[in-house]
C-alpha positions in Angstrom: -22.2 -3.7 4.1 -18.8 -2.4 2.7 -17.5 0.7 4.4 -16.6 3.6 2.1 -13.0 4.6 2.1 -12.3 7.7 4.2 -10.4 10.4 2.3 -7.4 12.0 3.9 -8.0 15.4 5.4 -6.2 18.5 4.0 -3.8 18.6 7.0 -3.0 14.9 6.6 -2.2 15.4 2.9 -0.1 18.5 3.7 1.8 16.6 6.4 2.4 13.8 4.0 3.8 16.0 1.2 5.9 18.1 3.6 7.7 15.1 5.0 8.0 13.5 1.5 9.6 16.7 0.4 12.1 16.7 3.3 12.9 13.0 2.6 13.4 13.6 -1.1 15.6 16.6 -0.5 17.7 14.7 2.0 18.3 11.9 -0.6 19.3 14.5 -3.2 21.7 16.1 -0.7 23.2 12.7 0.1 23.7 11.7 -3.5 25.2 15.0 -4.8 27.1 16.3 -1.8 28.5 13.0 -0.4 28.2 9.9 -2.5 28.5 10.8 -6.2 31.6 13.1 -5.9 33.4 10.2 -4.2 32.3 7.5 -6.7 30.1 5.8 -4.1 26.6 4.6 -5.2 23.4 3.6 -3.7 21.5 0.4 -4.6 18.4 0.3 -6.9 17.5 2.8 -9.5 19.7 5.5 -7.8 22.8 3.3 -8.3 21.9 2.7 -12.0 21.3 6.4 -12.5 24.7 7.3 -10.9 26.5 4.9 -13.2 24.7 6.2 -16.3 25.4 9.9 -15.3 29.1 8.9 -14.9 29.3 7.3 -18.3 27.3 10.0 -20.2 27.2 13.8 -20.2 23.6 13.9 -18.9 22.9 15.0 -15.3 22.0 12.6 -12.5 18.7 14.3 -11.8 17.4 13.5 -15.4 18.3 9.8 -15.0 16.7 9.5 -11.6 13.4 10.7 -13.2 13.5 8.9 -16.6 14.6 5.5 -15.2 12.2 5.5 -12.2 9.0 6.7 -14.0 8.5 3.6 -16.3 8.6 1.3 -13.3 6.1 3.6 -11.6 3.7 3.4 -14.6 4.2 -0.3 -14.9 3.2 -0.9 -11.2 0.5 1.7 -11.0 -2.3 -0.8 -10.7 -0.5 -2.8 -8.0 0.6 0.1 -5.7 -2.5 2.3 -5.9 -3.2 5.9 -6.9 -2.2 7.6 -3.7 1.1 5.8 -3.4 1.8 6.4 -7.1 1.2 10.1 -6.8 3.3 10.4 -3.6 6.1 8.4 -5.2 6.0 10.5 -8.4 6.1 13.7 -6.4 9.1 12.4 -4.3 11.0 11.4 -7.4 10.5 14.8 -9.0 11.7 16.6 -5.8 14.7 14.3 -5.6 15.6 14.9 -9.2 15.2 18.6 -9.0 17.3 18.7 -5.8 20.2 16.7 -7.4 20.1 19.0 -10.5 20.3 22.2 -8.3 23.2 20.8 -6.3 25.1 19.3 -9.2 27.7 22.0 -9.3 28.0 22.5 -5.5 31.2 21.2 -4.0 31.1 18.0 -2.0 31.0 18.3 1.8 34.0 16.0 2.1 36.5 14.2 -0.1 37.3 11.7 2.6 35.6 8.5 1.3 34.9 7.0 4.7 33.2 10.1 5.9 31.2 10.3 2.7 30.0 6.7 3.2 29.0 7.2 6.9 27.3 10.6 6.5 26.0 9.9 3.0 24.5 6.6 4.2 22.9 8.2 7.3 21.3 11.1 5.3 20.2 8.8 2.6 18.6 6.4 5.0 16.8 9.2 6.9 15.5 10.6 3.6 14.2 7.3 2.2 12.8 6.3 5.6 10.8 9.6 5.9 9.4 9.1 2.4 8.4 5.5 3.1 6.9 6.4 6.5 4.6 9.0 4.9 3.4 6.9 2.0 5.8 7.2 -0.8 9.0 5.7 -2.3 12.0 6.9 -4.1 13.1 3.8 -6.0 11.3 1.9 -8.7 13.2 -1.3 -7.9 10.8 -1.9 -5.0 7.8 -1.6 -7.3 9.2 -3.9 -10.0 10.2 -6.4 -7.3 6.6 -6.5 -6.2 5.5 -7.4 -9.7 8.2 -10.0 -10.2 7.3 -11.5 -6.8 3.8 -12.1 -7.9 5.0 -13.9 -11.1 7.9 -16.0 -9.6 6.5 -16.5 -6.1 9.8 -15.1 -4.6 10.0 -12.8 -1.5 10.2 -9.1 -2.5 13.2 -8.6 -0.2 15.1 -11.5 -2.0 14.4 -9.9 -5.4 15.7 -6.5 -4.3 18.8 -8.1 -2.9 19.5 -9.8 -6.2 19.0 -6.5 -8.1 21.4 -4.7 -5.8 24.1 -7.4 -5.9 24.1 -7.1 -9.7 24.3 -3.3 -9.5 27.2 -3.4 -7.1 29.1 -5.9 -9.2 28.6 -3.6 -12.3 29.7 -0.7 -10.2 33.0 -2.5 -9.6 33.7 -2.4 -13.4 32.4 1.1 -13.9 34.3 2.7 -11.0 36.9 0.8 -8.9 36.3 -2.3 -6.8 37.0 -0.3 -3.6 34.1 2.1 -4.6 31.8 -0.9 -5.0 32.7 -2.2 -1.6 32.2 1.3 0.0 28.9 1.4 -1.8 27.8 -1.8 -0.1 28.6 -0.3 3.3 26.6 2.8 2.4 23.6 0.7 1.4 23.9 -1.3 4.7 24.0 1.9 6.8 21.0 3.4 4.8 18.9 0.2 5.2 19.5 0.2 9.0 18.5 3.9 9.3 15.5 3.4 7.1 14.3 0.7 9.6 14.8 3.1 12.5 12.9 6.0 10.8 10.0 3.8 9.6 9.6 1.7 12.7 10.8 4.2 15.3 13.3 4.0 18.2 10.7 3.2 20.8 10.6 -0.5 20.4 7.6 -2.2 22.0 7.1 -5.9 23.0 4.0 -7.9 22.6 3.6 -10.5 25.5 1.4 -13.6 25.5 0.9 -15.2 28.9 -0.8 -18.5 29.6 -1.6 -19.2 33.3 -4.4 -20.6 35.4 -4.1 -17.4 37.4 -5.0 -15.3 34.4 -7.4 -13.0 36.2 -5.0 -12.0 39.0 -2.1 -11.6 36.5 -4.2 -9.4 34.2 -5.3 -7.2 37.0 -1.8 -6.9 38.4 -0.5 -5.7 35.0 -3.2 -3.1 34.8 -2.6 -1.9 38.4 1.2 -2.1 38.6 2.2 -1.3 35.0 -0.7 0.9 33.8 -1.1 -1.2 30.7 -4.4 -2.6 29.4 -4.6 -6.4 28.7 -6.8 -8.5 26.4 -8.0 -12.0 27.5 -8.3 -14.5 24.6 -10.3 -17.7 24.9 -8.0 -20.7 24.5 -7.9 -24.5 25.0 -4.9 -26.7 25.9 -3.9 -28.9 23.0 -2.8 -31.7 25.4 -5.0 -31.2 28.5 -8.1 -30.0 26.6 -8.7 -27.6 29.5 -10.4 -24.3 28.7 -8.4 -21.2 29.8 -7.7 -17.6 28.9 -4.5 -16.2 27.4 -3.4 -12.7 28.4 -2.1 -10.5 25.6 -0.6 -7.1 26.2 2.0 -4.7 24.7 4.6 -3.0 26.8 7.7 -0.9 26.3 11.1 -2.4 26.3 11.9 -0.9 29.7 8.7 -2.4 31.3 9.5 -5.9 30.2 11.6 -6.9 33.2 8.9 -5.6 35.6 6.2 -7.5 33.7 8.0 -10.8 34.0 8.6 -10.2 37.7 4.8 -9.5 38.2 3.8 -12.7 36.4 6.3 -14.9 38.1 5.4 -13.5 41.6 1.9 -14.8 41.0 2.6 -18.0 39.0 6.2 -19.2 38.6 5.0 -21.8 36.1 3.3 -19.3 33.8 4.1 -19.6 30.1 5.4 -16.2 28.7 6.0 -15.6 25.0 7.6 -12.3 24.0 7.8 -10.8 20.5 9.2 -7.7 18.9 6.6 -5.1 17.8 7.8 -2.5 15.2 5.1 0.1 15.8 1.9 0.5 17.9 -1.1 2.7 17.0 -4.5 3.1 18.6 -6.2 0.6 20.8 -5.6 2.6 24.0 -1.9 1.8 24.1 -1.1 5.0 26.1 0.1 4.3 29.6 -2.4 4.6 32.4 -1.8 5.6 36.0 -0.1 3.1 38.3 -1.6 2.3 41.7 
């Protein structure tokens, strides 16, 4: 029997729109008070909008809205109602923010400072918006649609879009502005990853050993982490065994390896990066 979709509570909806508002305002601040006055652009629709605003008398906020919305409408069926509404709201807030700040003096006229702080603020704003279920750039949406048609990775399509945008920026502004823009985009992307995935990196660990019961109990007792035993069979030996799976923090990884090797020096240990962990009793228990 198919489970009915659980609607978001009022507090969850409020939280989502508060953080999308903050993220959208931050992007508007980054564009109007750091990047645009110094002829530095962002990638995607924001970059296209900045160049259009530079070449015409119309304000940036108007272009951010009218260029983004067609992509949003085009991809409505692919991205879903909730995401579409959240994205439309974020784009409106971002456009209004840039319009209100259009005549405010830039925080700095030093291009390198504008790139560094503009990129950081931009990344924080976009990251918050993505983390809470929205987007501020229609290029991501159209890239999803193109990906389904051409069987290309979404990230690769976005990269191609942005390379074209930065090359065009070299002709519209100066080539040093285009190169500064690339650095801004790189800084923003890195901060987006941090905001979306979090600073507290976790590691998933898979352990294969004949002493699986003792190792599993030692992890529970000495690290306070729960473990999961997964039925497995050796591809060569055909022996039945149990794999141990657990998730630990980055700081606990060295102790985990020491625990395993103190019990079985020949144990197989595979470690992978985990971007985010939710639920499943991941909170740390008491250590004996």
